[in-house]
C-alpha positions as CSV (number, residue, x, y, z in Angstrom):
1,M,0.0,0.0,0.0
2,S,1.4,3.4,-1.0
3,G,2.2,6.1,1.6
4,F,-0.7,8.2,0.5
5,K,-3.3,5.4,0.5
6,R,-2.1,4.3,3.9
7,L,-2.5,7.8,5.2
8,V,-6.0,8.1,3.8
9,K,-7.0,4.7,5.3
10,N,-5.8,5.7,8.7
11,S,-7.3,9.2,8.5
12,I,-10.7,7.7,7.6
13,S,-10.4,5.3,10.5
14,N,-9.5,8.1,12.9
15,I,-12.5,10.2,11.6
16,I,-14.8,7.2,12.2
17,N,-13.2,7.0,15.7
18,G,-13.8,10.7,16.2
19,F,-17.4,10.3,15.0
20,S,-18.1,7.6,17.5
21,N,-16.7,9.7,20.3
22,V,-19.2,12.5,19.5
23,I,-22.2,10.3,19.1
24,L,-23.2,11.1,22.6
25,G,-23.0,14.8,21.9
26,I,-24.5,15.1,18.4
27,V,-27.0,12.3,18.4
28,I,-28.0,12.1,22.0
29,S,-28.1,15.8,22.9
30,P,-31.5,16.6,21.2
31,F,-33.1,13.7,23.1
32,L,-31.4,14.6,26.4
33,I,-32.4,18.2,26.3
34,K,-36.1,17.1,26.0
35,I,-35.8,14.3,28.7
36,L,-33.7,16.2,31.2
37,S,-34.3,19.7,32.6
38,I,-32.0,22.5,31.4
39,N,-30.3,22.3,34.8
40,D,-29.6,18.6,34.6
41,F,-28.6,18.8,30.9
42,S,-26.1,21.5,31.9
43,I,-24.7,19.3,34.7
44,W,-24.3,16.3,32.4
45,S,-22.5,18.4,29.8
46,L,-20.3,20.0,32.5
47,V,-19.4,16.6,34.0
48,L,-18.3,15.3,30.6
49,Q,-16.2,18.4,29.9
50,T,-14.5,18.2,33.3
51,G,-14.0,14.4,33.2
52,A,-12.3,14.8,29.8
53,F,-9.2,16.0,31.7
54,F,-8.4,12.5,32.7
55,S,-8.5,11.2,29.1
56,L,-6.0,13.9,28.3
57,L,-3.3,11.9,30.1
58,G,-4.3,8.8,28.1
59,F,-4.1,10.5,24.7
60,S,-0.6,11.8,25.5
61,G,0.5,8.2,26.4
62,Q,-1.2,6.9,23.2
63,I,0.6,9.3,20.9
64,S,3.9,8.5,22.6
65,V,3.4,4.8,22.3
66,A,2.4,5.2,18.6
67,R,5.5,7.2,17.8
68,Y,8.0,4.7,19.3
69,V,6.0,1.7,17.9
70,T,6.3,3.2,14.5
71,L,10.1,3.6,14.9
72,S,10.3,0.0,16.3
73,V,8.5,-1.4,13.3
74,A,10.6,0.7,10.9
75,E,13.7,-0.8,12.5
76,N,12.1,-4.3,12.7
77,N,13.1,-4.3,16.4
78,K,10.9,-6.7,18.3
79,L,12.5,-6.1,21.7
80,K,12.2,-2.4,21.4
81,L,8.6,-2.7,20.6
82,Q,7.8,-4.7,23.7
83,R,9.8,-2.3,25.8
84,V,7.6,0.6,24.5
85,I,4.5,-1.3,25.5
86,N,5.9,-2.0,28.9
87,F,6.8,1.7,29.4
88,G,3.3,2.7,28.3
89,N,1.7,0.3,30.8
90,T,3.9,1.7,33.6
91,L,3.0,5.2,32.7
92,S,-0.7,4.4,32.4
93,I,-0.8,2.8,35.9
94,A,1.0,5.9,37.4
95,S,-1.6,8.1,35.6
96,V,-4.5,6.1,37.1
97,V,-3.1,6.7,40.6
98,F,-2.6,10.4,40.0
99,S,-6.1,10.8,38.4
100,V,-7.9,9.0,41.2
101,T,-6.2,11.4,43.7
102,V,-7.3,14.4,41.7
103,L,-10.8,12.9,41.2
104,Y,-11.2,12.5,45.0
105,L,-10.2,16.1,45.7
106,I,-12.7,17.5,43.1
107,Y,-15.4,15.1,44.4
108,T,-15.1,16.2,48.0
109,H,-15.1,19.9,47.0
110,F,-17.6,19.7,44.1
111,F,-20.1,22.3,45.2
112,T,-17.3,24.7,46.2
113,I,-15.7,24.4,42.7
114,F,-19.0,24.6,40.8
115,N,-20.9,27.0,43.0
116,G,-23.4,27.7,40.2
117,I,-24.8,24.2,41.0
118,H,-26.9,24.2,44.1
119,A,-26.6,21.2,46.5
120,E,-30.2,21.3,47.6
121,Q,-31.4,21.0,43.9
122,S,-28.8,18.6,42.5
123,S,-27.4,16.6,45.4
124,Y,-26.6,13.7,43.0
125,A,-24.2,15.8,40.8
126,P,-20.9,14.9,42.6
127,D,-21.7,11.1,42.4
128,V,-22.5,11.4,38.7
129,F,-19.2,13.3,38.2
130,F,-17.3,10.6,40.1
131,V,-18.6,7.6,38.2
132,V,-18.3,9.3,34.7
133,S,-14.8,10.5,35.5
134,L,-13.8,7.0,36.8
135,S,-14.7,5.6,33.3
136,F,-12.3,8.1,31.8
137,I,-9.6,7.1,34.2
138,I,-9.9,3.3,33.5
139,G,-9.5,4.2,29.8
140,L,-6.0,5.3,30.6
141,L,-5.0,1.6,30.7
142,A,-6.4,1.0,27.2
143,S,-4.7,4.0,25.7
144,V,-1.5,2.0,25.4
145,Y,-3.1,-0.5,23.1
146,N,-4.8,2.2,21.0
147,G,-1.3,3.7,20.6
148,Y,0.0,0.4,19.5
149,F,-2.6,0.1,16.7
150,T,-1.9,3.7,15.7
151,G,1.8,2.9,15.5
152,V,1.4,-0.1,13.3
153,E,-1.1,1.9,11.2
154,R,-4.1,-0.3,11.9
155,N,-6.3,2.5,13.2
156,E,-9.4,0.8,11.9
157,I,-9.3,-1.8,14.7
158,P,-9.8,0.6,17.7
159,A,-12.0,2.7,15.4
160,G,-14.4,-0.2,14.9
161,V,-14.5,-1.0,18.6
162,N,-15.2,2.7,19.4
163,L,-18.0,3.0,16.8
164,I,-19.8,-0.1,18.0
165,S,-19.4,0.7,21.7
166,R,-20.4,4.4,21.3
167,T,-23.5,3.3,19.4
168,I,-24.5,1.0,22.2
169,L,-23.6,3.7,24.7
170,G,-25.8,6.2,23.0
171,V,-28.8,3.9,23.2
172,G,-28.0,3.0,26.8
173,I,-27.7,6.7,27.8
174,Y,-31.0,7.5,26.1
175,I,-32.8,4.7,27.9
176,S,-31.2,5.4,31.3
177,A,-32.0,9.1,31.1
178,H,-35.6,8.3,31.6
179,F,-34.7,6.9,35.1
180,S,-32.0,9.1,36.7
181,M,-28.7,10.8,36.0
182,M,-27.0,8.3,38.3
183,M,-28.2,5.5,36.0
184,M,-26.8,7.4,33.0
185,A,-23.4,7.6,34.8
186,I,-23.4,3.8,35.6
187,T,-24.3,3.0,32.0
188,Y,-21.5,5.2,30.8
189,F,-19.0,3.4,33.1
190,V,-20.0,-0.2,32.3
191,I,-20.1,0.1,28.5
192,N,-16.9,2.1,28.3
193,S,-15.1,-0.5,30.5
194,L,-16.3,-3.3,28.3
195,S,-14.9,-1.5,25.2
196,Y,-11.5,-1.2,26.9
197,I,-11.4,-4.9,27.6
198,V,-12.3,-5.7,23.9
199,V,-9.4,-3.4,22.7
200,Y,-7.0,-5.2,25.0
201,L,-8.1,-8.7,23.8
202,L,-7.8,-7.6,20.1
203,Y,-4.3,-6.3,20.9
204,L,-3.3,-9.7,22.3
205,R,-4.7,-11.4,19.3
206,F,-3.0,-9.1,16.8
207,R,0.4,-9.3,18.6
208,K,0.2,-13.1,18.5
209,R,-0.3,-13.2,14.7
210,N,2.2,-10.4,13.9
211,D,4.9,-10.7,16.6
212,N,8.1,-10.9,14.5
213,G,11.3,-9.0,14.1
214,D,14.8,-8.7,15.3
215,V,15.2,-9.6,19.0
216,K,18.5,-7.8,19.3
217,D,18.5,-4.9,21.7
218,S,19.7,-2.4,19.0
219,G,18.9,1.3,19.3
220,S,16.6,0.7,22.3
221,I,15.1,3.5,24.4
222,K,15.2,4.3,28.0
223,F,12.2,5.0,30.2
224,K,13.5,8.5,30.9
225,E,13.5,9.3,27.2
226,F,9.9,7.9,26.9
227,I,8.7,9.9,29.8
228,S,10.3,13.0,28.5
229,Y,8.6,12.6,25.1
230,C,5.3,11.9,26.8
231,F,5.6,15.0,28.9
232,G,6.1,17.1,25.9
233,V,3.0,15.6,24.2
234,L,1.0,16.2,27.4
235,V,1.9,19.9,27.4
236,F,0.8,20.1,23.8
237,N,-2.5,18.5,24.6
238,L,-2.8,20.5,27.8
239,S,-3.0,23.6,25.7
240,T,-6.1,22.3,23.9
241,F,-7.6,21.2,27.2
242,L,-7.1,24.6,28.7
243,I,-8.6,26.4,25.7
244,V,-11.6,24.1,25.1
245,N,-12.3,22.2,28.4
246,L,-11.1,24.6,31.1
247,N,-12.7,27.5,29.2
248,G,-15.9,25.5,29.3
249,V,-15.5,24.9,33.0
250,L,-15.1,28.7,33.6
251,I,-18.3,29.3,31.5
252,G,-20.0,26.7,33.6
253,R,-18.9,28.3,36.8
254,Y,-19.5,31.9,36.0
255,A,-22.3,31.7,33.4
256,F,-24.1,28.5,34.4
257,K,-27.5,29.8,33.3
258,E,-26.3,30.1,29.7
259,Y,-24.2,27.0,29.9
260,A,-26.7,24.8,28.0
261,W,-26.3,26.9,24.9
262,Y,-22.5,26.8,25.2
263,A,-22.6,23.0,25.7
264,L,-24.6,22.4,22.6
265,A,-22.5,24.7,20.5
266,I,-19.2,23.3,21.7
267,T,-20.4,19.8,21.1
268,L,-20.8,20.5,17.4
269,V,-17.6,22.5,17.2
270,T,-15.7,19.7,19.0
271,A,-17.1,17.3,16.4
272,V,-16.0,19.3,13.4
273,V,-12.5,20.1,14.9
274,G,-12.2,16.6,16.2
275,F,-12.8,15.1,12.8
276,L,-10.0,17.3,11.4
277,N,-7.6,16.5,14.2
278,A,-8.5,12.8,13.8
279,A,-7.6,13.0,10.1
280,L,-4.4,14.8,10.9
281,T,-3.1,12.4,13.6
282,P,-2.0,9.7,11.1
283,V,0.1,12.4,9.4
284,L,2.6,11.8,12.2
285,Q,3.7,8.5,10.7
286,P,4.7,9.8,7.2
287,I,6.4,12.8,8.9
288,V,8.4,10.3,11.1
289,R,9.5,8.5,8.0
290,L,10.5,11.7,6.2
291,T,12.5,13.0,9.1
292,H,14.0,9.6,9.7
293,S,15.3,9.5,6.1
294,D,16.3,13.2,6.3
295,E,14.4,14.2,3.2
296,K,14.3,17.9,4.0
297,S,12.9,19.2,0.6
298,R,10.0,16.7,0.7
299,L,9.3,17.6,4.3
300,N,9.3,21.3,3.6
301,D,6.8,20.9,0.7
302,F,4.6,18.4,2.6
303,V,4.3,20.6,5.7
304,Y,3.7,23.9,3.8
305,I,1.1,22.4,1.4
306,L,-0.7,20.6,4.3
307,T,-0.7,23.8,6.4
308,R,-2.2,25.8,3.4
309,A,-4.8,23.0,2.8
310,I,-5.9,23.2,6.4
311,L,-6.4,27.0,6.2
312,T,-8.4,26.7,2.9
313,L,-10.4,23.8,4.3
314,S,-11.2,25.8,7.4
315,F,-12.4,28.7,5.3
316,T,-14.5,26.3,3.2
317,L,-16.2,24.8,6.3
318,L,-16.9,28.2,7.7
319,V,-18.5,29.4,4.4
320,V,-20.6,26.2,4.2
321,N,-21.7,26.8,7.7
322,F,-23.2,30.1,6.6
323,I,-25.3,28.2,4.0
324,V,-26.5,25.2,6.0
325,G,-25.4,25.7,9.6
326,R,-28.6,27.3,11.0
327,F,-30.8,24.9,9.1
328,V,-28.9,21.9,10.6
329,L,-29.2,23.4,14.1
330,D,-33.0,23.8,13.7
331,I,-33.3,20.2,12.7
332,W,-30.9,19.0,15.5
333,I,-32.3,20.8,18.5
334,G,-35.3,22.8,17.3
335,S,-35.6,26.4,16.2
336,E,-36.3,27.8,19.7
337,V,-33.1,26.3,21.3
338,A,-31.1,26.9,18.0
339,S,-31.9,30.7,18.2
340,F,-29.8,30.9,21.4
341,T,-27.1,28.4,20.2
342,W,-26.5,29.6,16.7
343,P,-24.5,32.8,17.4
344,V,-22.4,31.0,20.0
345,F,-21.7,28.2,17.5
346,V,-20.6,30.5,14.7
347,F,-17.9,32.2,16.7
348,L,-16.7,29.1,18.5
349,L,-16.3,27.3,15.2
350,L,-14.4,30.2,13.8
351,T,-11.9,30.5,16.6
352,N,-11.4,26.8,17.0
353,L,-10.7,26.2,13.4
354,S,-8.2,29.1,13.2
355,R,-6.1,27.3,15.8
356,L,-5.4,24.3,13.6
357,L,-2.9,26.0,11.3
358,G,0.0,25.3,13.6
359,A,-0.8,21.6,13.8
360,P,1.5,20.3,11.0
361,L,4.6,22.1,12.4
362,G,3.7,20.7,15.8
363,L,3.6,17.2,14.4
364,V,7.1,17.7,12.9
365,Y,8.4,18.5,16.4
366,L,6.6,15.4,17.7
367,A,8.1,13.3,14.9
368,K,11.6,14.5,15.7
369,G,11.1,14.1,19.5
370,K,11.8,17.8,20.0
371,Q,8.5,19.0,21.3
372,N,10.0,19.7,24.8
373,E,12.0,22.6,23.2
374,I,8.8,24.5,22.6
375,I,6.4,23.3,25.3
376,Y,6.2,26.7,26.8
377,L,4.4,28.0,23.6
378,P,1.2,25.9,23.8
379,L,1.2,26.5,27.5
380,L,1.4,30.2,26.8
381,E,-1.5,30.0,24.4
382,G,-3.6,28.1,26.9
383,A,-2.8,30.4,29.7
384,I,-3.7,33.5,27.6
385,S,-7.0,32.0,26.6
386,V,-8.0,31.0,30.1
387,V,-7.0,34.4,31.6
388,M,-8.9,36.3,28.9
389,T,-11.9,34.1,29.4
390,F,-11.8,34.8,33.1
391,I,-11.6,38.5,32.4
392,F,-14.4,38.5,29.7
393,V,-16.9,36.0,31.1
394,K,-18.6,38.3,33.6
395,S,-19.2,40.9,30.9
396,F,-19.8,38.7,27.8
397,G,-21.0,35.4,29.2
398,V,-20.7,32.4,26.8
399,Y,-19.0,34.6,24.1
400,A,-16.0,35.0,26.4
401,S,-14.5,31.7,25.3
402,A,-14.6,32.6,21.5
403,M,-13.2,36.1,22.3
404,S,-10.3,34.7,24.3
405,M,-9.4,32.1,21.7
406,A,-9.3,34.8,19.0
407,V,-6.8,36.8,21.1
408,S,-4.6,33.8,22.0
409,T,-4.6,32.5,18.4
410,I,-3.4,35.7,16.9
411,I,-0.6,36.1,19.4
412,I,0.6,32.5,19.3
413,M,0.5,32.1,15.5
414,F,2.7,35.3,15.2
415,I,5.2,33.7,17.6
416,Y,5.0,30.4,15.8
417,S,5.8,32.1,12.5
418,F,9.3,33.0,13.9
419,K,9.9,30.2,16.5
420,L,8.7,27.0,14.8
421,I,9.3,27.2,11.1
422,G,13.0,26.4,11.2
423,I,12.4,22.7,11.9
424,A,10.6,22.1,8.6
425,A,11.1,25.1,6.3
426,L,14.1,25.5,4.1
427,D,15.8,28.8,4.3
428,S,14.4,29.8,0.9
429,C,10.9,29.1,2.1
430,K,10.8,30.7,5.5
431,N,9.1,34.0,4.4
432,K,6.1,32.2,2.8
433,F,5.7,30.1,6.0
434,R,5.7,33.3,8.0
435,W,3.0,34.9,5.9
436,L,0.9,31.7,6.0
437,L,1.1,31.2,9.8
438,A,0.9,34.8,10.9
439,G,-1.4,36.2,8.3
440,G,-3.6,33.2,7.7
441,P,-5.5,32.9,11.0
442,L,-5.8,36.7,11.3
443,A,-7.3,37.0,7.8
444,L,-9.6,34.1,8.5
445,L,-10.8,35.6,11.8
446,V,-11.5,39.1,10.2
447,I,-13.2,37.8,7.0
448,I,-15.5,35.3,8.7
449,F,-16.3,37.7,11.6
450,I,-17.4,40.3,9.0
451,L,-19.4,37.8,7.1
452,A,-21.1,36.5,10.3
453,R,-22.1,40.0,11.3
454,I,-23.5,40.6,7.8
455,Q,-25.6,37.4,7.9
456,L,-26.9,38.0,11.5
457,Q,-28.1,41.5,10.5
458,L,-29.7,40.6,7.1
459,T,-33.5,40.4,7.4
460,D,-34.5,41.0,3.7
461,E,-35.2,37.7,2.0
462,R,-33.8,38.8,-1.4
463,L,-30.5,40.0,0.2
464,L,-30.2,36.7,2.1
465,I,-30.6,34.8,-1.2
466,V,-27.8,36.9,-2.7
467,F,-25.7,36.3,0.3
468,Y,-26.2,32.5,0.0
469,I,-25.3,32.5,-3.7
470,V,-22.1,34.4,-3.0
471,M,-21.3,31.9,-0.2
472,T,-21.9,28.9,-2.4
473,V,-19.5,30.3,-5.1
474,L,-16.9,30.9,-2.4
475,A,-17.3,27.4,-1.0
476,V,-17.0,25.7,-4.5
477,V,-13.8,27.7,-5.4
478,S,-12.1,27.2,-2.0
479,F,-12.9,23.4,-2.1
480,A,-11.4,23.2,-5.5
481,V,-8.2,24.7,-4.1
482,V,-8.2,22.2,-1.2
483,F,-8.6,19.3,-3.7
484,K,-5.7,20.6,-5.7
485,D,-3.5,20.7,-2.6
486,I,-4.5,17.1,-1.6
487,K,-3.4,16.0,-5.1
488,R,0.0,17.7,-4.4
489,I,0.3,15.9,-1.0
490,K,-0.4,12.6,-2.7
491,K,2.4,13.3,-5.2
492,I,4.9,14.1,-2.5
493,L,4.1,10.9,-0.5
494,E,4.2,8.7,-3.6
495,S,7.4,10.2,-5.1
């Protein structure tokens, strides 16, 4: 299988995996908002956002295992591969111990941390939070085996398990919601736990059939090196957690009455951005191979064209959203709820997509194991976003998150355009990288913000039709540009 076809297969598998993870949000939310009260729906959404912190540790371990498994397979080093799995297991057990400690502290101070939730009305909330979070924590153990399948480029295996289990989980949550939120939490825990067991059993079966290679301890790795790499990945992921999840927690704490609209909007935004991130994750493997073989020219072209394609695709998705977004929201949650959710969704989607432009360069640092050199940058981005949300939330409510992301994205992309490009860009190409990274997100934010304001203010039906026609033409042209870049990426990977 060619490099491009393998990348497409793994990207599709990751997209399926991502879709299964948002089933609960996209498919179940319209039902839950009718079954549960607005207060209970907000609590459930906030619990999932907060509990996702624990899966952050697992994803970091998964990416680390995947990277070293890919190198082990490339070297045909059986002993190194097993050592990577052992390191991953050790790290996951330590993460479980740490996570349980954090979980206990939050559980015992739940109503102090989330003072917008009243104990006399929602006494069950801490217990629901505990059980749901525990299901995330147990998933840390399975993250090692998901990382193994990613490393050997068999992403379709965990993707299939995830899709089936999330479908069952969606049905289970819908049924249990008619009884109590505690029953929902138990259902969440049981079905997730079973899916982790299935992934482990499939790992054992796959290893038994494919366990071959050199048993010599050549070029092996040390646990300290593995931990160092994992820590760098964690900081990268922590930035996203701060920007998306912690911002959501701040909205839930200081604007709890509006949190339901934010939760619905961020669910869809997370789905869209999650699909793109899922499609980008397998890019790490070809980048690892390009850096390993020291093909600087191909790496330069690959990263630049991929970055440009992400910018153009983001613009395309945002334009398409102007055409069909409100219609989809009306169908999904009803026109009354959609009227509150739509403006929040537009601006959250804009700011979250604008952040993706730095992803390819970040993957190059991960591929070269040099992410620790720049770990302060994603932390800076996350810190700026959280501080700005804290400042804005009391005045602007649910819009504070989008505003803070816009500020942090503009600042961090300008820094990236000078600090990051040297790892992939050839000297002759650095200026065009700078224009793309520094100017791309800013142009996207300004153009889409202006178009959003125009659409929200248009009331005349004829003017709206003209607006939709212009948006359709823009969407077709920009998609054609994306398709052209994809063909160039294919040529690079197959050359």
